[in-house]
N, C-alpha and C positions, 0 to 999 in steps of 0.2 A: 721647397720650391723646385729644386733641381730634380728631385724624384718625380714630382708631378709632371714636369716638362718632359722628362725621359719617358714616362708612361704614355703621354700623348704622342710623342714621336714614334714610340714602339708600335702603337696602334695604327698610326698612319703608314708606317712601313709595311705592316702586315696586310693592310688593306690594299696597298699598291702592288705588293709582291704577287707573283703568279701563284695560283692555288696549288697546294701540295696534295698528294693522296691523303686521305683522311687519317690513316695510321701514322704517317710521318708527321702530319700536322699535330696529331694528338701527342705523340712522343716529344715533339719539339716543345710544346707548352709545358709538359710535365718536367722536362729537363731544365726549362727556364726557371721553374720554381725551385728545383733542387740546387741548381747552380747559384741561386740567390744566397743560399745558406753557406755555400762554399766561398763566395766572393765578398759578401757583405762584411763590413767592419763596424756597422752601427746597428746593434740588435735592439736599441731602444726606440728606433723610429717606428711609428704605428704602421700597421700593415696597409692602411689606406694610402700611405705615401709610397707604396711599392706597386709593382706590376702583378703581384700575386693574385688579387681579386680578379683582374682581367683574364689571366691565364686560366684560372679555375672555371670562370664562366665560359671561356672558349672550349675547354675540355668537355663541359656539360653539353654545349651546343653540338659538338662533334659526335658525342655518344647518341644524342637524340637523332641527329641526321642519319647516322649510320644505321640505327634501328629502323628508321622509316624507309630506308632503301633496301632492306633485306626482307626475306620472308618472315612471317610471324613466328616468333619464338627462336629464330636462328641468331646465334651470337656472332658478332663481327670481330675483326682483329683488334679494334680499339678497346672493346669491352674485354677481350681476352688479355690484352696488355694490362688493363686495370686490375683484373683478377689475379693474374699470375705474377705480376710484379708487386703485388701487395701495396698498391697505391693507397688504399684506404687505411691500412695499418700505419703507413708513414704519415699520412695526414692526421690520424688520431694522435700520434706521438707529438707532432707539431702543435696540434690544438691543445693537448694537455699541458704542454710547456708554455702555451700562449706566446710563442715567439715567431715573429715579432708581435708586439702587443696588439691584440685584436684578432689574432690568428684563430683562436677558439671559435670566435663568432663566424669567421669565414668557413671553417671546417664544418660547423653545424649547418650552415646554409648549403654547403656542397652536398653533404649527406642527405639533407632533406630534399633537395631538388633531384638528386640522383634517384632516390627511392620513389619520388613522386612522379617524375617525368618519364622514367624508363618503364615500359609496359611488361617486359619479361621478368619473371621472378628472379630476384637476385639474392634474397635472404637465405635460400638453401645452401648457397656456396659458403664454405668455411671462411674464405677470405673476405666475405661480406658480413656474415652474421657475427663473427668474432670481434672485428673492430667496432661494429655497431653496438654490440653488448658492452664493450669497454667504454664507448662514448656515452652510453646510457648512464654509466656509473658517475660520470662527471656532472650530470644534470641534477639540479636541485640541491647541490652541496651547500651553496650559499644563497640565501634569499635576497631578493632585490639587487642582484648583481646585473651588470650591463648586458649579459647574454641571456637573460630569462626568456625573452620573447623567442629567440632562436632555439633555446632549449625546448620550450613547450611545442614549438612547431615541429621540431625533429621527433620528439616523443610521440606526438599525435600521428605523424605519418607512419611511424613504426606500428602504432596501434591499428591504424586503418589497414595496413598490409596484413596484420595478423587477423583482422576481422574478415578479410577477403579469403585468406588461407589459414584457417585456425590451427592446422597441424603444425605450422611453423613456430607456434608458441613454445614447443618443446625445446627449440634451440636457445630459448631465453630463460630456461629453468636451470640454474647452475647448481651442480651437485657439490655440496660442501663436505661430503663424506671422505674420509682419508683411507677408505678401503682400497686395497690393491687390485680388486676386481674392476674391470672397466664397466661403465654404465652402458651396457650393450642394449641394442634394440633391434628388432626385426623390421623396423620401419625404414622405408626408402622413399626419400622425398623426390617428387617429380621436378624436373627443371627444364630449361630451354635446350633445344637441340644444339649440339656442338658447343656447349657452354664451358666445357672443361670443369664443371662444378664438382665438388667433392660430395659424394653421397655416402651413406652409412650402410654397410653390408650387414648381413645377419650375424656376423661375428663381432661387429662393432668396429671394424677397421675401415678407414676411408678408402673409397674407390673412385678413381678419376674417370669421369665420363668423356665422351668424344670431345676433341679440342677444336674442331672446325678448321678454319683457314686463317692465314695471317702471318706466315713466316715465324719470326721470333716470338711474336705475341701468341702464336698458337702452339708453341712448344710446351711439353709437359713441365710442370713446375718442379723445383727441387723437392726432395723428400721432406715430408712434414715432420716437425719436431714432436716429441711426446706430448707436449701441451696441445698441439694441433689435433692429435688423435683423440684426446679427451674431449676437446671442444666439439669435434665432429660427431661424437656419439650422442645419441639422444637418450635422455634419462627415461627409463622404463616406468610407466605409471603404476607403481606397486607400493606396498606399505614399507618396503625396504629403503625407499628414497625419501626419508623424512627431512633430511638435512639439505634443503635446497634454498637457494636465494632466488628471489623474483625481483631483480633490480629495477626492472621497468615499472613495477608497481611502486617500489620504494621511492623512486625518483618522482613519480607523479604525486605520491602522497606528500612529499616535501613541498612540491609546487602548489598544492592546494592551500598551503598556508601563506602564499605570496601576498604581499600588500597590494599588488596590482590585481584588481578584480578580474580583468580579462584573462590574465595568466591562470588565476585560480579556477575560473570556469572552464577553461580549456583543459586543465589538469583533471577536473571532475569528469569532463566528457571522455577523456582518455581512459580513465578508470571504468567508466560505464561500458566502453567497448571491451575492455579486458575481462570484466566479470561475466560478460555474456558469452565468452568463447565456450564451445561445447566440449573441449578437451578435459577429461576428468583429472589428469595430472596437473593441469594448470589450476583448476578449481581447488584441488587439494593443497597445492603450493601457495595459492593465494591466501588461504585461511590458516595454514600451518607454518608456512615459511616466511610470512610477512606479519607486520603489526597492523594490517589494514583494518580489521574488525575493531581492534582496541582504539586505534587512532580516530576512526570515524565516530565511534560511540563516545569517546572521551571529549571530543569536540562538541557533540550534542549535549553532553553533561555540562560542560563549561558554559555553553550558551544558555542553557536552562538556569544555571546558577547565577548568571548575570542579569536575570530578569528581576524587576522590582518585586518585593514580597507581596504587594497588593496591586492588582490590576482589575479594572472594571470588567466583569464578565462580558458585558456587551461589546467592549473594545476587543476582547479576545475573539469574540464570535464574529465580528464584522470586519476586522482588519483585512485589507486586501494587499496585493502584491506578493503573494506567497508562491514564488516560483524560483527554484534554485538557480536556473539559468538566466533569469531576467530580473535579478535583484537590484533594481535601480531605485534611488530615493533622493529626496531633497531634504537636507538636514533641517532647514528652517521650517518646512511644512511638517515634518515629523515631530519636531519639538513643540510646535504649536498645537498639534493634534491631541496627544496625551502622553504623559511621561512614560518612557519605556517602550514607545512604539518601535523605534529602531531595533532595540534588543529583541522585541517580540517577533518582528519580521525576520530577523537573522536566525532566531531559533526555529521558527516554523519553516523557513526556507531550507535550513539544513536538514530538518526532519523530512521534508519533501524529497530532498536529494537522497537521503538514506533509504527512504521508501522506494523511490524509483530504481535505485541501485539494486536493492534486493529483488525488486520485481523483474529486472532484466537479467539477473545473475543466473549462472548455472545452479541447478537444484542443490548441489552440495554446498556451494559457496553461499547461496541464499539462506539455507538453514543455519549455517554457522554465524553469519552476520546477524540474523534475526535473534538467535539465542544470545549473542553478545549484547545486543540492544536491551534484551530483557534483563539479563543478569547485571550489567554494569550501569544501565540507566533506569529502567523501570523499577527493578527491585532495589537497587542501591540508592537511587535518588528520589524517584517519585513516590514510592510506597510510604516512606516516613512522612512525606508531605500530606498524603491522603489520610494517614492515621493520626495526625496531630490533633490537638484539642482546640487550637485557635480557629474560630469560625472564619475569620478573614483568610487565613492560610488554607483552610479546607476549601473554601469557595474558589480561590484562585487556582489551586491545584486541580480541582475538579473541572473547572472551566478549561484549563489547558489540556487535561486528559480528554475531555469531550471533543476539543478541536482536533486532537491527534486521532481519536477514534473515527471522527467524521472524515478525516482526510486520508487515512491509510488505505492503500489499494493493493499492496503486495500480499499474496496469499501467505507466505511464510511469516512475515511480520505480523499480520493480522492474527495468525494462529498463536504466536507467542504473546501478543497483547491479551487475547482471550484467556489463555491459560494463566497469565499473570493476574487478571482481574477475577476470574471465576474458579480457578483451580481446574484440575483434570478429572474430578470425580464424576462418575456416571451412574452410580448406584442410587437407589431412592434416598432422598435427603433425610437426615436426622439432625438432632441437636449437636451431635458430636462434630459435625462438619464445621461448626463455628470455630473450633480449635484448629481444624485442619486447614482452613482457608479463612483466616480472620479478615483479610482485605475484602473478600466477597461479602461476608456478613456485614462489615462496617459500611460498605457502599450501599447495600440494600437498606440498612437502617437509616442511612442518610436520606433516602427517599421519604422518610417519615421524621425528618429532623425538626427540631424546634424552630430553626431558621427556615423561613419559607424560601429564601434565595437558594440555600443549599439543597433543599428538597427539589425545587424546580430544576436546578442545574443537574442534579444526579439523575432525575427522571429523564431529562433530555439525553444524558449520557446513555442510559439504558435503551431509550427509544432508537437512537442511532445505532447502538450495538446490535439491536434486534434486526436491523435492516442490512447487516453485513452478511456476505455469502459464506457463512460458517455454521455448519450444522450443530456444533457443540454448544453454541450460545443458547439456542432455544431448548436443546435437550437438557443442558445443565440447569437452566433456570426453571423449566416447567415440565417438559415431557417425561423425564425420569420418574416424576411423582405421579403421573397419570397413566403410566404404562399398563398397570394391572386393573385400571378402571374401578378401583376399590372405593371410589366416591359414589358408586351406584349401589343400590340395594336390589338384588335380583329376586324377583317373585315368579316362580314357575307358573305357567298358565294352568288354570283348573281344567280338568277333563271335560267338564260340562260346557265350557266356553265353545261357541260355534261362530264360524264366520258367516253370519246371516246379515244380509243387507236389508235394512228397514228404512223405507222412505229415502233411498239414495245414500244412506249412511251405514257404515259398518256398525254392527251391534256393539254397544259398549263405548263407542267413541264419544268424546265430549265435544260438543260444538262450542265455538268461542262465545257466541251470544249467550249460552246457558252457563258459561263458566262463572262461578260465584266471585272469582277474582275481579271480573270485569263488569259486574252488574251490581246495582244498588250500592254505590259508593258513598253512602250516607255516613256521617261521623259515628253513628252508633255501631256501624259494622266495621269500621277501619281497624279496630283492635281485636277483631274476632280471631278465633283460632285459624280459620281458613285464610284470612288475610296475611297473618304472620307465619303461615306455613312455609317450609323451605322452597316449595315449588307448587305450581298449579296442579289440579287433579291429573292423575297419570293416564296417558293413552298408551297402553302396552304396545310393544313393537308389532306383535302379531295381530293387533286390532286396529292399527293405523290405516287411514284411508290412503288413496293413491298419493304419490309424491307431491303433485301439484297442490292438493289440498293441505298436505302437511306443511309445505313451505309457506303457504298462505296463512296458516294458523300461527306459524312461528313469527312471521313478519308482523301480523296483527298483535301478537302477544307483546312485542316490544313497543309497537305504536300505541297500544292502548294502556300501557303501564302508567303513564302520567295522566291523571284525570283531567277532564276538560277544563275545570276551573283553574287548573295550574298550567294550562297551555297558553302560549301567547303568539306562537309563530303563525297560526292561521290568520292572524290579523295584520301580518306584515308580508307584503308581496315578496316572492323569491326566497322564502325560507321553508319551503315544504320538504317532505321526505324525498321527493324525486331529485332534489338538488344534490343529494349524496350519492345517487346511483352511479353517475359518471365517474366520480373520483374513486368509488369503491371498485368499479370495473377495472379501471387503469391500475390501481394499486394491487388488486388481487392477481391480475395478469403478471405484474412484475414479480410478486412474491412467488407465484407458481413457477416462473422461469428459473428462479434461484433454487427452489426446493426440488426441482426435477432430479437433480443429481444426487439427492440424499436418499433415494430409494425408500420413501415413506410408504406405508400401506395405504391402499385406497379405501379400505373399510376398517371399522373398529375391530379390535381383537375380540374373538368370540367370548361371550360372557362366561360360557362353561369352562373356558381355559384360563380365566382370570383368577388370581388369588384374592378373592373378596374378603377373606378372613384377616388379611394383614391390615393393621391400622392405617387409616388414610391421613396423610399430611400433605397439604397443598404446596408446601415449600415456602421458604422465607419470602421469595419474591412475590408470588401471588398473594401471600398472606398480607404483606404490606400494601399491595395494590387494592385488595379487597377492603382492608381496614380504612384506607384513604377514601375509597369509593363510598364506604358507609358513612363518612363524615362530610359528604359533598355539600350539605346544607349549611355547614359551619366553617368552611374553609375559604380562603381567598379565591377569587375568580381565576387568577393565573395558575394557581396550584391545581384547581379542578380541570382546567383546560389540559394541563400536562398529564394528569392522571388518566383522564379519559383518552388522551391521544395514545398513550402507551397501551392501554387496554384494547383500543381499536386496532392497533398494529398486531397485537397478539391474536385478535379474532380473525385477522386476514390470513393467517397461516393455514394451508390446506392439510392439516393433520387431523384425522377423524376424532382422536381423543380430545385434542384442544378445542376443536369445533363443538363437540358434545358438551364439554365442560363450560364453555363460554357462551355458546349461542343456541343451545337447545333448552327452551323453557320447560320441556316435558320430561327431562331426564329424571329418573326415579332416584333421588339422592338418598344415600345411606344416612342413618341417624348421626347427628352432630356434624354433618358435612354441609358445605354451602357452595353455591355456584355464583357466577356473575349475576344471573337473573334473580336468584334468591336474595342477593345483597341489595339489588335495586328495589325489589319488592318491599323489603323492610324500610328502605329509605322513603319510599312513597307512603308507606303506612305512617311513618313519623311525620311526613309532610302534611298529610291529611288532618292530623291533629293540630299542627301548628298553624295551618291556614285559618282555622276558626278564630285564632287569637289576633289576627292582623286585619284591621278594618281597611276597606277599599283595596283588598289584596290584588284583584285582577287589574284595575287601572294602574296601580303602582308597578305591577309586573310588566305591563305593556310599556310604560314609560321607561323603565330600566332597559328593556330590550332595545327600544329605539335609540336610547343614549349609547348603548354598546355598539349599535350599527352605525352610529353617526347621523341618524335621522333626526335627532333632537339635540339641541345644545345643552351643555352641562348646566345644571341649575342647583337649587338647594338639595342638600343630602336627603335621600329618601330613607325612611326608617326601614330597618331589617334588610339593608342593602345586600349583605353577605348571603342571606337566605334567598333573596329574590334572584341574585346572580346564579346561585347554586341551582335553583329550579330551572333557569334558562339553560344552563349547561346540561342538566339532567335530561330535559326534553330533547335537546339536540343530540345528545349521546344515544338516546333510545332510537331516534330516527336513523342515526348512523349505523347502529347495530342491525336494525331492520334491513337497511340497504345492503350491508355486507352479507347478511344471511341470504337475501334474495339473489345477489350476484353470485355468491359461491354455488348456490343450487343451480342457477341458470347456466353458469360457465361450465360446471362439471358435466352437464348433460347436453351441451352444445357440441356437435362434432367439429 
């Protein structure tokens, strides 16, 4: 009580006393603090019962006032006094001892306000960055301690200062090497005029800059100790300085574990600032001199392992609130939603943080962090889950992987995820690759799993993977197998062929109306050799009509694939081919924007330069998709939707070989090869036979379509429901492919 009364009286006296020159006032407050330690006999009284907080606040106000009254960048006598009399060093010692109790908190607040309120750069001075570095080491030592809030505020203001002047980070990389050679640097840090700051010369020795004015405060400081010399020298960013500490990072990492969510988020924000600094030395020290990569990844692992062994894939797909900086929740609401929701949000939020951290990080640091996530989490934890035999386990792991793939946005982490899933092979695919990358083969096989849920989820995984801006994905899955165009059979033109136009058509060209594939679709002809051929009759390149006619033929080839008796969309408004054009245009534009940076060829490789003798293998991925497509009449509706969705995404890519293989009905296929069009042709041939065995086929088909569109209420089960739904998907898919072919042609020729 007496101390509080004394403090009030002291403030009253100071308010009534005539104002002193700023320097004298500043020295007075500082001496009042030091005298306390000389005169006090009760070192157990809390600091709040003393005048120390008031004196520190007055010192800050004086420094701010002094700076506002001087020219920009000029150091006044009060700041000179603080620097040369090592006020911050003394305060650090008092804070470390926490004498009187609570002094550490006051010191942290003083440091934070000093760095935040003073505009001139202070950190380049050795008598600032050295005590700041020491105080950093005190932060995060004990979690949930009373000074956590002050610690994180102090660390974050240091991070913000480094963000403003990234070169300053070199002062905070402590050399642990016991080498007798000084860590010299040719770097010289800029500082305020007349600050008396200590800079580093080319020889690594400290040099005192101009001291400005201010009497005793402006005098040159006493010679620095040998420790001072080492602290003032910047570590050179070279391979020789491996043994460095980055205590700022270590302290922030400790505080990310704080039970106080606000403190943990602020610590994450501080790390985000540090990893983005452009200094190579800092990036190297971040990944080699700290445990940051390992700690972040291990936390991701522990959060993943805390998840229930089984979670509904729909819950994984739709859960919201995935944002590392805004992770708020209601315990009761989460518990009532589904078991494991809180654990799932925590895992996905932390993955979001790791992804954003890598996205913002210096290239060197980003690569190291992404590799650590791959090795310690993806390979060490997720791969065994994906390769297990339990269907429930496979489904949950695949759903989580799908959510990760869908969410990832950092280039470095995406690259590691892609290589983890698909391997790094780029040569044409063979059966040997199964052994080289078993996870890739297993995931592709899961697209054809006995469990429809696993198949759908894995197909969704690949669908989103294909939409990621990474060239290796499409090349690894498809393009490397199509590079030599050995799916085609090259037939050199006969010398007697002439480009003679007859009745508006090029001689030898096959008109769509005369194509036996699209005429006389009676049951007797459905199993004919022409119907089951790999592709329609050939229109050789040198005999094709102008481009408009060709795209018209291609579009009609797909639109006419499904016979009229198997069509139902024309009887339902708003389900025509034109409804796909707008979506195809938007999606193709987006795909083109991504693929521009991949330097793809504009035209197919010249057939004369292709190795047509090499055996053609479409690759495991396309093989599974074509196999699934071939069973469209016998698969569940949801599976068919997902298979056709993946194939339509592949068709949108603007690569000439993929376009030819998937969207050109007139490609001259080599013996034993199949294309997407030839697969559909065989499906339609099978359909024409089966239609004859189903009474009232067309009315039933129309009823099923209306039910799927919600135009008819559900009623009694219709016979052959799977086949009818398959026919509807087939018709819609052919319209979608026709729209994509048209849009690709039109877009590529529009200036």
